[in-house]
C-alpha positions in Angstrom: -21.2 -15.0 -5.2 -19.2 -15.5 -8.6 -15.9 -15.1 -7.5 -16.8 -18.7 -6.1 -16.3 -20.3 -9.7 -13.4 -18.7 -10.5 -9.6 -19.4 -9.1 -7.7 -17.2 -6.9 -5.4 -17.1 -9.6 -7.8 -15.6 -12.0 -9.3 -13.3 -9.2 -5.9 -11.8 -8.6 -5.3 -11.7 -12.3 -8.3 -9.8 -12.4 -7.0 -7.1 -10.0 -4.2 -5.9 -12.2 -6.4 -5.1 -14.8 -5.1 -1.7 -16.4 -1.5 -2.2 -14.6 1.4 -1.6 -16.8 3.1 -5.2 -16.4 4.2 -8.0 -18.2 2.3 -11.5 -17.9 5.1 -12.7 -16.7 5.8 -10.5 -13.8 2.3 -10.6 -13.0 2.3 -14.5 -12.5 5.3 -13.9 -10.0 4.0 -11.8 -8.4 0.5 -13.3 -8.0 2.3 -17.1 -6.8 4.5 -14.7 -4.3 1.3 -13.1 -2.5 -0.4 -16.8 -2.6 2.5 -18.2 -1.1 2.6 -15.2 1.3 -1.5 -15.9 2.6 -0.9 -19.8 2.5 -2.6 -20.3 -0.8 0.0 -21.3 -3.2 -0.6 -25.0 -3.3 -4.6 -23.8 -4.4 -3.6 -21.0 -6.5 -5.4 -23.0 -9.4 -8.1 -24.7 -7.7 -12.1 -23.0 -7.4 -12.4 -21.2 -4.9 -15.8 -23.0 -4.4 -13.9 -25.8 -2.6 -12.4 -23.1 -0.3 -13.0 -23.5 3.2 -14.3 -19.7 5.0 -10.8 -19.1 6.6 -9.2 -19.7 2.9 -11.7 -17.2 1.4 -10.7 -14.7 4.3 -6.8 -15.4 3.2 -7.9 -14.7 -0.3 -9.4 -11.2 0.8 -6.1 -10.8 2.6 -4.2 -11.4 -0.9 -6.3 -8.8 -2.7 -5.3 -6.3 0.4 -1.9 -7.1 -0.5 -2.2 -7.2 -4.1 -3.4 -3.4 -3.9 -0.1 -2.5 -2.3 -1.9 0.4 -0.5 -0.5 2.3 2.1 -3.2 2.2 4.5 -5.7 -0.6 5.4 -8.4 -0.3 7.7 -9.8 -3.7 8.5 -12.5 -4.4 10.8 -11.5 -7.7 12.8 -8.8 -8.9 10.2 -8.2 -12.2 12.0 -12.0 -13.2 12.2 -12.2 -17.0 10.5 -9.0 -17.4 9.3 -7.8 -20.6 9.9 
């Protein structure tokens, strides 16, 4: 689980790789998404300190970041706190 050694900000920033977006705009979008899923206070803390539910919220943040038209989820609320 290499993701456990990074922060939500670093994880979501990695998902921006290859997009044509300014560093400032990217940071604002990451902060906004983290606020939407309730991770804003922990955006710069190691994922290794997160509860199972917080890790699930990070997964939801990754989905929101993708801005997909359709998302298929199997038990999307399972484990959310």
